[in-house]
PASEBA-1860 file (N, C-alpha, C; in nm, 3 decimals):
! residues 207
1> MKYYLSSY> 2.150/12.924/8.472/2.182/13.061/8.533/2.137/13.166/8.448 ~ 2.104/13.282/8.465/2.100/13.414/8.422/2.186/13.500/8.468 ~ 2.222/13.595/8.410/2.344/13.701/8.454/2.286/13.845/8.395 ~ 2.314/13.930/8.477/2.317/14.087/8.445/2.457/14.126/8.509 ~ 2.557/14.165/8.418/2.682/14.189/8.426/2.695/14.329/8.406 ~ 2.745/14.417/8.492/2.751/14.570/8.461/2.908/14.589/8.491 ~ 2.923/14.706/8.408/3.053/14.769/8.435/3.077/14.840/8.575 ~ 2.960/14.914/8.595/2.956/15.012/8.730/2.816/15.011/8.791
9> KFGNSVDS> 2.801/14.964/8.903/2.658/14.981/8.991/2.588/14.874/8.898 ~ 2.440/14.955/8.879/2.349/14.879/8.787/2.329/14.907/8.668 ~ 2.417/15.012/8.602/2.409/15.036/8.480/2.282/15.095/8.426 ~ 2.245/15.090/8.286/2.181/15.148/8.210/2.059/15.066/8.142 ~ 2.043/14.916/8.203/1.954/14.815/8.177/1.858/14.774/8.278 ~ 1.831/14.869/8.372/1.752/14.842/8.500/1.611/14.758/8.484 ~ 1.569/14.838/8.362/1.419/14.735/8.314/1.442/14.605/8.291 ~ 1.556/14.563/8.216/1.594/14.447/8.202/1.617/14.357/8.312
17> LKQMLPQG> 1.674/14.398/8.428/1.704/14.357/8.543/1.556/14.336/8.620 ~ 1.463/14.426/8.600/1.356/14.386/8.686/1.275/14.282/8.607 ~ 1.276/14.257/8.481/1.223/14.134/8.406/1.281/14.001/8.437 ~ 1.421/13.998/8.477/1.480/13.881/8.499/1.431/13.797/8.601 ~ 1.380/13.855/8.703/1.330/13.801/8.832/1.203/13.833/8.881 ~ 1.120/13.757/8.931/0.970/13.819/8.989/0.999/13.906/9.099 ~ 0.882/13.962/9.104/0.890/14.052/9.220/0.884/13.994/9.366 ~ 0.962/14.027/9.440/0.989/13.933/9.591/1.078/13.844/9.562
25> ARIAHINN> 1.156/13.846/9.470/1.276/13.740/9.445/1.369/13.780/9.564 ~ 1.434/13.677/9.641/1.517/13.712/9.718/1.671/13.710/9.692 ~ 1.726/13.831/9.678/1.862/13.854/9.642/1.959/13.858/9.745 ~ 2.061/13.794/9.755/2.171/13.826/9.862/2.288/13.909/9.816 ~ 2.346/14.033/9.880/2.423/14.106/9.845/2.561/14.073/9.879 ~ 2.659/14.054/9.822/2.803/13.985/9.858/2.874/14.094/9.818 ~ 2.937/14.151/9.976/3.043/14.268/9.950/3.168/14.235/9.995 ~ 3.217/14.140/9.999/3.353/14.088/10.034/3.460/14.153/9.915
33> ARDSKTVS> 3.439/14.181/9.819/3.535/14.258/9.748/3.591/14.389/9.806 ~ 3.499/14.417/9.902/3.554/14.552/9.960/3.631/14.532/10.118 ~ 3.658/14.419/10.128/3.703/14.378/10.279/3.855/14.411/10.293 ~ 3.907/14.470/10.185/4.053/14.537/10.193/4.062/14.630/10.323 ~ 4.167/14.619/10.388/4.179/14.703/10.511/4.209/14.835/10.462 ~ 4.239/14.867/10.333/4.236/15.015/10.284/4.091/15.065/10.275 ~ 3.985/15.006/10.263/3.846/15.047/10.241/3.797/15.056/10.418 ~ 3.730/15.186/10.434/3.710/15.223/10.559/3.560/15.140/10.581
41> TENRNSQL> 3.549/15.109/10.720/3.428/15.060/10.740/3.296/15.144/10.712 ~ 3.306/15.266/10.699/3.213/15.365/10.671/3.160/15.348/10.534 ~ 3.271/15.359/10.446/3.249/15.330/10.302/3.174/15.197/10.264 ~ 3.260/15.092/10.325/3.198/14.965/10.286/3.056/14.931/10.326 ~ 3.012/14.999/10.459/2.858/14.988/10.497/2.775/15.096/10.409 ~ 2.822/15.173/10.386/2.759/15.283/10.293/2.712/15.252/10.171 ~ 2.811/15.176/10.093/2.803/15.143/9.965/2.701/15.000/9.985 ~ 2.717/14.938/10.073/2.620/14.810/10.095/2.474/14.838/10.128
49> KEEMEFLD> 2.417/14.943/10.200/2.324/14.991/10.232/2.255/15.038/10.100 ~ 2.331/15.138/10.021/2.281/15.207/9.901/2.251/15.077/9.792 ~ 2.313/15.008/9.790/2.298/14.878/9.676/2.161/14.801/9.722 ~ 2.157/14.776/9.860/2.069/14.670/9.885/1.932/14.764/9.866 ~ 1.935/14.903/9.931/1.818/14.961/9.896/1.779/14.986/9.765 ~ 1.859/14.985/9.643/1.809/14.996/9.542/1.748/14.861/9.488 ~ 1.801/14.744/9.538/1.759/14.632/9.496/1.623/14.612/9.529 ~ 1.619/14.670/9.670/1.456/14.655/9.701/1.361/14.753/9.671
57> SLGFVSEH> 1.421/14.865/9.623/1.331/14.978/9.531/1.288/14.892/9.379 ~ 1.351/14.794/9.334/1.312/14.740/9.211/1.201/14.632/9.255 ~ 1.162/14.603/9.375/1.063/14.504/9.404/1.119/14.378/9.450 ~ 1.256/14.385/9.482/1.336/14.262/9.531/1.351/14.240/9.674 ~ 1.400/14.159/9.735/1.402/14.131/9.877/1.534/14.123/9.897 ~ 1.652/14.215/9.937/1.761/14.200/9.941/1.817/14.150/10.088 ~ 1.915/14.079/10.124/1.988/14.051/10.234/2.113/14.071/10.207 ~ 2.216/14.070/10.326/2.337/14.102/10.327/2.390/13.942/10.334
65> LNLRDYFG> 2.506/13.895/10.253/2.519/13.779/10.281/2.687/13.762/10.271 ~ 2.754/13.769/10.409/2.875/13.786/10.431/2.933/13.667/10.402 ~ 3.041/13.655/10.303/3.125/13.521/10.273/3.206/13.496/10.403 ~ 3.236/13.584/10.507/3.320/13.574/10.600/3.230/13.464/10.690 ~ 3.125/13.469/10.708/3.038/13.401/10.800/3.051/13.237/10.763 ~ 3.087/13.219/10.635/3.090/13.088/10.607/3.231/12.983/10.580 ~ 3.321/13.079/10.601/3.460/13.036/10.599/3.465/12.903/10.642 ~ 3.517/12.797/10.578/3.523/12.640/10.638/3.373/12.597/10.647
73> RESRLRHK> 3.250/12.646/10.577/3.140/12.618/10.625/3.047/12.601/10.486 ~ 3.108/12.525/10.413/3.051/12.526/10.289/2.913/12.468/10.264 ~ 2.877/12.330/10.343/2.760/12.305/10.325/2.673/12.387/10.391 ~ 2.681/12.487/10.502/2.585/12.576/10.543/2.571/12.689/10.455 ~ 2.681/12.733/10.351/2.671/12.828/10.262/2.573/12.778/10.137 ~ 2.604/12.610/10.107/2.529/12.575/9.997/2.355/12.555/10.012 ~ 2.325/12.550/10.149/2.178/12.552/10.232/2.136/12.683/10.208 ~ 2.199/12.772/10.228/2.169/12.905/10.226/2.132/12.968/10.082
81> MVSLDGVW> 2.230/12.948/9.987/2.249/12.997/9.848/2.119/12.931/9.789 ~ 2.078/12.799/9.808/1.959/12.746/9.732/1.829/12.773/9.791 ~ 1.844/12.835/9.893/1.706/12.905/9.923/1.693/13.048/9.879 ~ 1.779/13.104/9.785/1.768/13.229/9.738/1.721/13.204/9.607 ~ 1.702/13.335/9.549/1.696/13.335/9.409/1.822/13.360/9.317 ~ 1.894/13.430/9.393/2.010/13.504/9.315/2.109/13.568/9.418 ~ 2.217/13.632/9.357/2.311/13.703/9.453/2.351/13.816/9.368 ~ 2.407/13.928/9.429/2.435/14.021/9.361/2.592/14.064/9.424
89> VCGGNAFI> 2.692/14.061/9.341/2.822/14.066/9.386/2.874/14.208/9.333 ~ 2.908/14.284/9.449/2.974/14.419/9.423/3.102/14.425/9.368 ~ 3.150/14.545/9.343/3.296/14.575/9.312/3.372/14.588/9.420 ~ 3.483/14.624/9.391/3.608/14.645/9.476/3.711/14.554/9.449 ~ 3.812/14.483/9.516/3.913/14.391/9.475/3.891/14.236/9.436 ~ 3.876/14.246/9.301/3.847/14.073/9.257/3.949/13.981/9.313 ~ 4.051/13.993/9.344/4.157/13.907/9.407/4.116/13.862/9.561 ~ 4.065/13.986/9.637/4.005/13.949/9.760/3.874/13.881/9.759
97> LRQAMKLS> 3.790/13.937/9.661/3.670/13.842/9.650/3.687/13.693/9.598 ~ 3.807/13.665/9.539/3.830/13.531/9.519/3.853/13.456/9.606 ~ 3.951/13.514/9.716/3.988/13.456/9.837/3.868/13.422/9.930 ~ 3.773/13.496/9.965/3.646/13.486/10.018/3.562/13.383/9.967 ~ 3.581/13.362/9.824/3.468/13.280/9.769/3.552/13.117/9.790 ~ 3.664/13.120/9.777/3.751/13.011/9.784/3.736/12.964/9.944 ~ 3.736/13.041/10.030/3.707/13.013/10.181/3.603/12.982/10.222 ~ 3.492/13.009/10.164/3.353/12.981/10.199/3.302/12.877/10.109
105> GFDNVFQE> 3.368/12.806/10.000/3.332/12.739/9.911/3.224/12.779/9.814 ~ 3.222/12.920/9.799/3.120/12.971/9.716/3.151/12.923/9.581 ~ 3.283/12.920/9.513/3.315/12.864/9.393/3.269/12.724/9.359 ~ 3.256/12.633/9.463/3.190/12.470/9.448/3.058/12.507/9.433 ~ 2.987/12.589/9.504/2.824/12.612/9.517/2.774/12.664/9.391 ~ 2.859/12.778/9.336/2.834/12.845/9.213/2.849/12.723/9.092 ~ 2.937/12.640/9.078/2.926/12.547/8.969/2.817/12.459/8.978 ~ 2.765/12.427/9.079/2.617/12.337/9.108/2.519/12.426/9.067
113> LLLNNDYF> 2.534/12.561/9.105/2.395/12.641/9.056/2.382/12.677/8.916 ~ 2.512/12.647/8.834/2.505/12.674/8.699/2.372/12.607/8.629 ~ 2.352/12.486/8.701/2.267/12.400/8.635/2.112/12.428/8.648 ~ 2.092/12.532/8.734/1.964/12.617/8.758/1.949/12.731/8.674 ~ 1.851/12.720/8.569/1.841/12.803/8.477/1.778/12.920/8.545 ~ 1.704/12.916/8.638/1.634/13.016/8.699/1.712/13.116/8.776 ~ 1.844/13.065/8.846/1.931/13.128/8.928/1.965/13.259/8.877 ~ 1.980/13.358/8.959/2.043/13.470/8.918/2.165/13.524/8.956
121> YGGYSAGV> 2.285/13.556/8.866/2.393/13.620/8.914/2.392/13.770/8.857 ~ 2.416/13.861/8.953/2.421/13.982/8.899/2.560/14.057/8.977 ~ 2.583/14.160/8.939/2.702/14.228/8.996/2.761/14.326/8.907 ~ 2.884/14.394/8.942/2.962/14.479/8.852/3.098/14.482/8.902 ~ 3.171/14.519/8.807/3.323/14.526/8.840/3.379/14.410/8.880 ~ 3.440/14.396/8.990/3.494/14.276/9.062/3.423/14.159/9.025 ~ 3.272/14.182/9.041/3.188/14.083/9.070/3.165/14.032/8.937 ~ 3.210/14.094/8.813/3.222/14.069/8.675/3.327/13.990/8.648
129> CILSDSLK> 3.447/14.065/8.679/3.559/14.023/8.651/3.594/13.845/8.682 ~ 3.535/13.839/8.829/3.566/13.724/8.873/3.526/13.589/8.787 ~ 3.423/13.621/8.680/3.376/13.503/8.627/3.462/13.452/8.509 ~ 3.577/13.528/8.471/3.655/13.461/8.395/3.737/13.388/8.415 ~ 3.809/13.290/8.339/3.887/13.190/8.362/4.001/13.226/8.433 ~ 4.048/13.348/8.436/4.184/13.386/8.528/4.175/13.534/8.572 ~ 4.230/13.573/8.666/4.251/13.704/8.702/4.380/13.777/8.649 ~ 4.452/13.718/8.568/4.570/13.787/8.498/4.540/13.910/8.430
137> YIQFVDNP> 4.406/13.904/8.366/4.360/14.026/8.272/4.377/14.165/8.385 ~ 4.361/14.154/8.482/4.360/14.251/8.586/4.442/14.274/8.690 ~ 4.574/14.204/8.649/4.677/14.199/8.769/4.738/14.317/8.789 ~ 4.692/14.425/8.710/4.784/14.551/8.727/4.658/14.662/8.752 ~ 4.518/14.605/8.779/4.447/14.694/8.800/4.382/14.679/8.927 ~ 4.377/14.551/8.971/4.343/14.529/9.139/4.502/14.464/9.168 ~ 4.484/14.494/9.344/4.584/14.460/9.389/4.595/14.316/9.407 ~ 4.657/14.212/9.364/4.676/14.072/9.386/4.737/14.014/9.522
145> NDFPYTEI> 4.800/14.125/9.579/4.865/14.072/9.714/4.832/14.165/9.835 ~ 4.680/14.167/9.803/4.596/14.203/9.953/4.547/14.108/10.016 ~ 4.589/14.079/10.126/4.524/13.951/10.202/4.487/13.992/10.324 ~ 4.342/14.012/10.334/4.288/14.064/10.447/4.241/13.938/10.548 ~ 4.250/13.816/10.499/4.209/13.706/10.561/4.327/13.624/10.607 ~ 4.325/13.582/10.729/4.477/13.497/10.802/4.487/13.387/10.715 ~ 4.370/13.313/10.671/4.373/13.175/10.610/4.451/13.168/10.475 ~ 4.461/13.276/10.404/4.530/13.284/10.287/4.656/13.390/10.251
153> KETIWEGL> 4.747/13.343/10.220/4.858/13.426/10.184/4.912/13.415/10.033 ~ 4.848/13.341/9.957/4.906/13.363/9.821/4.784/13.390/9.725 ~ 4.849/13.447/9.615/4.735/13.505/9.529/4.663/13.373/9.449 ~ 4.532/13.376/9.438/4.456/13.293/9.351/4.436/13.349/9.217 ~ 4.471/13.296/9.125/4.477/13.347/8.995/4.361/13.270/8.905 ~ 4.302/13.171/8.962/4.210/13.113/8.853/4.066/13.180/8.896 ~ 3.966/13.223/8.801/3.845/13.282/8.826/3.763/13.175/8.834 ~ 3.633/13.188/8.837/3.530/13.099/8.835/3.503/13.017/8.688
161> NLFNYGIL> 3.561/13.062/8.604/3.568/12.978/8.478/3.446/12.975/8.418 ~ 3.364/13.070/8.426/3.258/13.073/8.340/3.273/13.126/8.189 ~ 3.365/13.223/8.173/3.420/13.290/8.056/3.551/13.242/8.037 ~ 3.606/13.207/7.914/3.722/13.185/7.866/3.800/13.319/7.811 ~ 3.763/13.410/7.852/3.824/13.531/7.827/3.823/13.623/7.938 ~ 3.877/13.769/7.927/3.883/13.851/8.045/3.760/13.942/7.996 ~ 3.716/14.011/8.126/3.620/14.121/8.118/3.662/14.241/8.174 ~ 3.685/14.341/8.090/3.733/14.470/8.160/3.639/14.585/8.160
169> PHYRSNHP> 3.591/14.613/8.294/3.513/14.716/8.293/3.571/14.836/8.327 ~ 3.495/14.957/8.319/3.520/15.074/8.332/3.620/15.125/8.190 ~ 3.605/15.052/8.105/3.684/15.107/7.969/3.639/15.234/7.920 ~ 3.724/15.323/7.922/3.707/15.476/7.860/3.581/15.520/7.930 ~ 3.603/15.539/8.051/3.482/15.586/8.136/3.522/15.705/8.222 ~ 3.477/15.758/8.294/3.507/15.849/8.402/3.499/15.774/8.523 ~ 3.576/15.693/8.534/3.626/15.605/8.652/3.750/15.603/8.696 ~ 3.800/15.611/8.841/3.950/15.614/8.857/4.029/15.502/8.824
177> ESTKIERA> 3.979/15.400/8.754/4.045/15.286/8.701/4.053/15.268/8.540 ~ 3.987/15.360/8.502/3.988/15.375/8.357/4.133/15.351/8.281 ~ 4.220/15.439/8.332/4.349/15.445/8.295/4.432/15.298/8.279 ~ 4.386/15.249/8.407/4.468/15.106/8.432/4.390/15.009/8.337 ~ 4.294/15.023/8.291/4.190/14.946/8.220/4.263/14.945/8.071 ~ 4.287/15.055/8.013/4.338/15.093/7.912/4.468/15.018/7.898 ~ 4.553/15.019/8.012/4.676/14.938/8.014/4.646/14.798/8.014 ~ 4.528/14.749/8.069/4.510/14.612/8.044/4.451/14.545/7.933
185> VKRCIDNK> 4.398/14.655/7.864/4.349/14.620/7.710/4.477/14.599/7.623 ~ 4.572/14.677/7.651/4.707/14.658/7.574/4.774/14.549/7.612 ~ 4.775/14.517/7.726/4.860/14.400/7.779/4.773/14.281/7.701 ~ 4.635/14.279/7.694/4.577/14.163/7.634/4.606/14.116/7.492 ~ 4.587/14.277/7.445/4.626/14.270/7.272/4.787/14.222/7.270 ~ 4.889/14.252/7.350/5.013/14.216/7.329/5.046/14.065/7.365 ~ 4.968/13.994/7.450/4.975/13.874/7.486/4.869/13.806/7.392 ~ 4.796/13.836/7.336/4.697/13.774/7.226/4.595/13.688/7.321
193> WPFITLKD> 4.560/13.760/7.453/4.464/13.718/7.522/4.306/13.749/7.468 ~ 4.219/13.664/7.479/4.093/13.729/7.416/4.015/13.798/7.543 ~ 3.923/13.886/7.504/3.878/13.990/7.634/3.765/14.065/7.541 ~ 3.686/14.119/7.645/3.561/14.223/7.605/3.597/14.337/7.694 ~ 3.556/14.432/7.654/3.543/14.562/7.736/3.405/14.608/7.775 ~ 3.372/14.653/7.889/3.256/14.735/7.906/3.265/14.878/7.970 ~ 3.207/14.958/7.902/3.212/15.097/7.941/3.095/15.126/8.078 ~ 3.130/15.210/8.172/3.037/15.228/8.260/2.906/15.263/8.209
201> AEVLTIE> 2.796/15.219/8.282/2.650/15.211/8.220/2.621/15.095/8.126 ~ 2.716/15.051/8.053/2.688/14.918/7.994/2.681/14.801/8.076 ~ 2.583/14.720/8.030/2.564/14.577/8.087/2.558/14.474/7.981 ~ 2.604/14.367/8.010/2.601/14.241/7.937/2.481/14.155/8.018 ~ 2.381/14.095/7.945/2.279/14.029/8.012/2.292/13.890/7.925 ~ 2.247/13.792/8.021/2.267/13.634/7.949/2.156/13.565/8.014 ~ 2.075/13.515/7.945/1.939/13.448/8.005/1.940/13.297/7.921
END
C-alpha cells in the first residue's frame, strides 16, 4: 500500500499525489470522521463536496463511501474496496472514525489490502491519526466519548496499528486544535511515548 498522509486537507505535495496514482484512478472519499452530532449536515456535505471536487481536478474519479452503509456488511465492503484504487479519509473525530471502521469491518479489510502495493491510502488529521497503534496520543484533542452510532457505547482505543507511534497533526499551525496538539506533544514526552508531528501543509508520503 502507498500512503499520502497530510496534516490538513491536501497539503503542499499535490504533485506527488498526482504521481502516486494513474489518471482516472477511482478513489473513495470516507467522510465518517465528521459524523458527530455537533457537526452540521451543511458543514459535512460542503467539506465532502469540496474535497471530492479537488480529487477530481487532479484527474482521479472520486465517489463517496459512507461506512454507515456497510455496518454489519463487511463482505460487501470488501467487495467494494477491492474494486477501487484507493481511499481518501478526511479529518474530524478519530474516535468516531474508528467506531465506523469497526462496525463496517473496514479495519479487517484494511489489513488485507496492506498486501497490495498499488493500493492507495490518503487522508489528513483524523484519517492519519487512525493509523497509529493507539488513539491515546490524541485523547485530549478529539472527544473519545462521542458516540453517534447506537451500536457502540464504549471508546475504542486501538488504532489500525500501521505505526507503533503517534502522529500529531496541526503542530504549531494556524489551526484551532494546535494548542491541544502542543499539550499532546508534552504528554507524549512525559510518558515516553514515541511520536512524530506534522505541521499544516506538511505531508508524509510512503511508497
